[in-house]
C-alpha positions as CSV (number, residue, x, y, z in Angstrom):
1,M,1.7,52.3,80.2
2,A,-0.2,55.3,81.7
3,F,1.7,58.1,83.4
4,Q,5.1,56.9,82.2
5,N,6.6,60.3,83.3
6,V,4.8,60.7,86.6
7,S,6.6,60.2,89.9
8,L,4.8,59.7,93.2
9,G,5.5,61.7,96.3
10,I,4.1,62.5,99.7
11,A,4.1,65.5,101.9
12,P,5.5,65.3,105.5
13,I,2.6,67.2,106.8
14,G,0.8,63.9,107.6
15,W,3.6,63.2,110.1
16,T,4.2,66.7,111.5
17,N,2.0,69.7,110.8
18,D,4.0,72.9,109.9
19,D,1.1,75.2,110.9
20,M,0.3,73.3,114.1
21,P,3.6,71.8,115.4
22,D,1.9,70.1,118.3
23,L,0.3,67.7,115.7
24,G,3.0,65.1,115.3
25,A,5.5,66.7,117.6
26,E,6.5,63.2,118.6
27,N,7.4,62.1,115.1
28,T,11.0,62.5,114.0
29,F,12.4,63.5,110.6
30,E,14.1,60.1,110.3
31,Q,10.8,58.2,111.1
32,C,8.9,60.4,108.6
33,V,11.2,59.8,105.6
34,S,11.8,56.2,106.4
35,E,8.1,55.5,106.4
36,M,7.7,57.4,103.2
37,A,10.2,55.2,101.5
38,L,8.8,52.0,103.1
39,A,5.3,52.9,101.8
40,G,6.7,53.0,98.3
41,F,7.0,56.7,97.5
42,Q,9.8,58.2,95.4
43,G,10.0,61.7,96.8
44,C,8.6,64.3,99.2
45,E,8.1,67.9,99.9
46,V,10.0,69.8,102.6
47,G,8.7,69.9,106.2
48,N,9.7,71.9,109.3
49,K,11.7,69.1,110.8
50,Y,13.9,68.5,107.8
51,P,17.6,69.4,108.2
52,A,18.3,73.0,107.1
53,D,21.7,71.8,105.9
54,R,21.0,70.8,102.3
55,E,23.9,68.3,102.2
56,A,22.7,66.6,105.3
57,L,19.2,66.4,104.0
58,K,20.3,65.0,100.6
59,K,22.3,62.3,102.3
60,A,19.4,61.3,104.5
61,L,17.1,61.2,101.4
62,D,19.6,59.4,99.2
63,L,19.9,56.6,101.8
64,R,16.2,56.0,101.4
65,G,15.9,56.5,97.7
66,L,13.9,59.7,98.0
67,T,14.2,63.1,96.4
68,I,12.7,66.5,97.1
69,C,10.1,67.5,94.5
70,N,8.8,70.8,95.8
71,R,8.6,73.3,98.8
72,W,6.0,75.7,99.9
73,F,7.0,79.4,99.4
74,S,5.0,82.1,101.1
75,S,5.1,85.2,98.8
76,F,4.2,88.7,100.0
77,L,4.1,90.4,96.7
78,L,1.2,92.6,97.7
79,S,2.8,93.9,100.9
80,Q,6.6,93.7,100.6
81,P,9.1,95.2,98.2
82,F,9.7,92.9,95.3
83,G,13.4,92.8,96.0
84,E,12.9,91.3,99.4
85,V,10.5,88.6,98.1
86,A,12.9,87.8,95.2
87,A,15.9,87.4,97.5
88,E,14.0,84.9,99.6
89,F,12.7,83.2,96.5
90,E,16.1,82.8,95.0
91,A,17.5,81.3,98.2
92,Q,14.7,78.7,98.0
93,L,15.5,78.0,94.4
94,D,19.1,77.3,95.3
95,F,18.0,74.9,98.1
96,L,15.6,73.1,95.9
97,S,17.8,72.9,92.8
98,F,20.6,71.3,94.9
99,L,18.1,68.7,96.1
100,G,16.9,67.8,92.6
101,A,13.5,69.6,92.5
102,N,12.3,71.4,89.4
103,V,9.2,73.1,90.8
104,I,8.5,75.5,93.6
105,G,5.1,76.0,95.0
106,V,4.2,79.7,95.6
107,S,1.2,81.0,97.6
108,E,0.5,84.7,98.2
109,Q,0.1,85.2,101.9
110,T,-0.7,88.9,102.1
111,G,-3.9,89.1,104.2
112,S,-4.2,85.3,104.4
113,V,-6.5,83.9,107.1
114,Q,-5.5,80.3,106.7
115,G,-3.6,80.4,110.0
116,K,-5.7,82.8,111.9
117,P,-8.5,82.1,114.5
118,V,-11.2,83.4,112.3
119,P,-13.9,81.6,110.2
120,V,-12.4,80.2,107.1
121,F,-15.5,80.9,105.2
122,G,-16.4,84.5,104.6
123,Q,-13.3,86.3,105.8
124,K,-10.7,85.6,103.1
125,P,-8.9,88.6,101.5
126,V,-10.2,89.9,98.1
127,M,-8.0,91.8,95.7
128,D,-8.9,94.9,93.7
129,D,-7.8,95.4,90.1
130,Q,-4.5,97.1,91.1
131,Q,-3.6,94.3,93.4
132,W,-4.4,91.7,90.8
133,D,-2.0,93.5,88.4
134,R,0.7,93.7,91.1
135,L,0.3,90.0,91.9
136,C,0.5,88.8,88.3
137,D,3.4,91.0,87.5
138,G,5.3,89.9,90.6
139,L,4.6,86.2,89.9
140,N,5.8,86.7,86.3
141,R,9.0,88.2,87.5
142,L,9.5,85.4,90.0
143,G,8.7,82.9,87.3
144,E,11.5,84.4,85.2
145,L,14.0,83.8,88.0
146,A,12.8,80.2,88.3
147,N,13.0,79.6,84.5
148,R,16.6,80.8,84.5
149,R,17.4,77.8,86.7
150,G,15.5,75.3,84.7
151,M,12.7,75.3,87.3
152,K,9.0,76.1,87.2
153,L,7.0,78.4,89.5
154,T,3.7,76.7,90.3
155,Y,0.9,78.7,92.1
156,H,-0.8,77.0,95.0
157,H,-4.5,78.1,95.3
158,H,-5.4,77.7,98.9
159,M,-8.2,78.2,101.4
160,G,-8.2,81.6,103.2
161,T,-6.0,83.3,100.7
162,V,-6.3,85.8,97.8
163,V,-6.6,82.9,95.3
164,Q,-9.1,80.5,96.6
165,T,-12.3,80.6,94.4
166,E,-12.7,79.3,90.9
167,A,-13.0,82.9,89.6
168,E,-9.8,83.8,91.3
169,I,-8.0,80.8,89.8
170,D,-9.4,81.7,86.4
171,R,-8.3,85.3,86.7
172,L,-4.8,84.3,87.8
173,M,-4.4,81.9,84.9
174,A,-5.6,84.6,82.5
175,G,-3.5,87.4,84.0
176,A,-0.1,85.6,84.5
177,D,2.2,84.6,81.7
178,P,1.6,80.9,80.8
179,H,5.3,80.4,80.2
180,L,6.2,81.8,83.6
181,V,3.4,80.9,86.0
182,H,2.0,77.4,86.2
183,L,-0.7,75.9,88.4
184,L,-0.2,73.7,91.5
185,Y,-3.5,71.8,91.3
186,D,-4.9,70.8,94.7
187,S,-8.0,68.6,94.7
188,G,-8.6,69.0,98.4
189,H,-8.6,72.8,98.5
190,L,-11.0,73.0,95.5
191,S,-13.3,70.5,97.3
192,F,-13.1,72.4,100.6
193,A,-14.0,75.6,98.8
194,G,-17.1,74.0,97.2
195,I,-15.6,74.0,93.7
196,D,-15.9,71.2,91.2
197,P,-12.3,69.8,90.9
198,V,-13.1,68.2,87.5
199,R,-14.3,71.5,85.9
200,V,-11.2,73.4,87.1
201,L,-8.8,70.7,85.9
202,Q,-10.6,70.6,82.5
203,K,-10.1,74.3,82.1
204,H,-6.5,74.6,83.2
205,V,-4.9,71.2,82.8
206,G,-2.4,72.7,80.3
207,R,-1.0,74.9,83.0
208,V,-0.7,72.2,85.7
209,A,2.9,71.5,86.6
210,H,2.4,69.9,90.0
211,V,-0.5,68.0,91.6
212,H,-1.5,67.6,95.2
213,L,-3.7,64.6,95.8
214,K,-5.8,65.5,98.8
215,D,-9.2,64.0,99.8
216,M,-11.9,65.6,101.9
217,R,-14.4,64.6,104.6
218,P,-17.5,66.6,103.7
219,A,-19.1,66.3,107.2
220,V,-16.2,68.1,108.8
221,V,-16.2,70.9,106.2
222,A,-20.0,71.3,106.7
223,K,-19.4,71.6,110.4
224,A,-16.7,74.3,109.8
225,K,-19.1,76.3,107.6
226,A,-22.0,75.9,110.0
227,E,-20.1,76.8,113.2
228,G,-17.7,79.4,111.8
229,L,-14.6,77.4,112.4
230,S,-11.1,78.4,111.3
231,F,-9.2,76.6,108.6
232,L,-6.8,75.1,111.2
233,Q,-9.7,74.0,113.4
234,A,-11.2,72.2,110.4
235,V,-7.9,70.5,109.7
236,R,-7.5,69.4,113.3
237,L,-11.0,67.8,113.1
238,G,-10.0,65.9,110.0
239,A,-11.3,67.9,107.1
240,F,-8.6,66.3,104.9
241,T,-7.5,62.7,104.3
242,V,-5.6,60.7,101.8
243,P,-7.0,59.8,98.3
244,G,-9.7,57.1,98.5
245,D,-10.7,57.9,102.0
246,G,-13.0,60.8,101.4
247,C,-15.5,62.2,98.9
248,V,-13.3,63.3,96.0
249,E,-13.7,61.4,92.8
250,F,-10.1,60.9,91.6
251,R,-10.7,58.6,88.6
252,P,-12.0,61.5,86.3
253,L,-9.1,63.7,87.5
254,F,-6.5,61.0,86.6
255,D,-8.3,60.5,83.2
256,I,-8.0,64.2,82.4
257,L,-4.3,64.3,83.4
258,E,-3.5,61.2,81.5
259,Q,-5.2,62.4,78.3
260,A,-3.3,65.7,78.6
261,G,0.0,63.9,78.8
262,Y,0.8,65.3,82.3
263,E,4.4,64.8,83.4
264,G,5.7,65.6,86.9
265,W,4.7,64.6,90.4
266,F,1.6,63.4,92.1
267,V,2.0,64.3,95.7
268,V,-0.2,62.9,98.5
269,E,-0.9,65.7,100.9
270,A,-3.3,65.0,103.7
271,E,-2.8,67.0,106.8
272,Q,-4.6,65.5,109.8
273,D,-3.8,64.6,113.4
274,P,-1.3,61.8,113.3
275,A,-2.5,60.6,116.7
276,L,-5.8,59.8,115.1
277,A,-4.6,58.9,111.6
278,N,-1.4,57.0,111.8
279,P,0.8,58.5,109.1
280,F,2.4,55.3,107.9
281,E,-0.9,53.5,107.8
282,Y,-2.5,56.3,105.8
283,A,0.6,56.5,103.5
284,L,0.1,52.8,102.6
285,M,-3.6,53.4,102.1
286,A,-2.9,56.2,99.7
287,R,-0.2,54.3,97.9
288,D,-2.5,51.3,97.4
289,Y,-5.4,53.4,96.2
290,I,-3.2,55.3,93.6
291,H,-1.8,52.0,92.3
292,D,-5.2,50.4,92.0
293,T,-6.6,53.5,90.3
294,T,-3.8,54.5,87.9
295,G,-1.4,51.5,87.8
296,I,1.5,53.7,89.0
């Protein structure tokens, strides 16, 4: 059976958007996790409406047969003292470890424009050699902290940040210790950036420790590029959707991951306006597509 050691999760961002809280403000935590379970998912990532009390959160998830698989961590290794970043990182490791997760998704946010009202294309931060060294060293040190707890640091390449382009992903993978820094592979962010998701996965599949399955509507991204829209404007217009509903060809991606013996999580992550894309309906759509494509 293919993908014997792969679990299927979904991100709560389809129900309530962390960056634009008005999107899905009406959706409760209880509705979100209940619909995740009802749609057939085994786990989820952490959203802004989730209880901060880890025991209360675990109880709510256990009732629904769900587990936490990851949480976004904003690092500021280029702009804050390492000790401050590490203290916040360790607190998140404690939280995630208690909830059963074995990966944490890190994205360097120094200079990020992903949440700013500026064009997403053409204004992202770019690192010099010294900053590259500082980032890779800092990630290695955070990765050591994760490894001590039996967890993996996965780096989330993302639109509007210092690691967005294929060359930047390549340089990060070359510069960071492969035993300490892994890749959170995101099909949607690669597609949004105009990068071939297959080529990147072929190069770096051995470093992939977490997978975000995100599809893309190319007409919206073309509009964002032509009109100088921000990343959040593009998201609000529906740049992303669930697997099988956009332009991303997932079958070759699944083939590469299967042949490499990937183990871990496939996480559906498709932030869009829940008033226009009913979260439960789209969760079912994603679940059916993944089952039909992979057998999971």
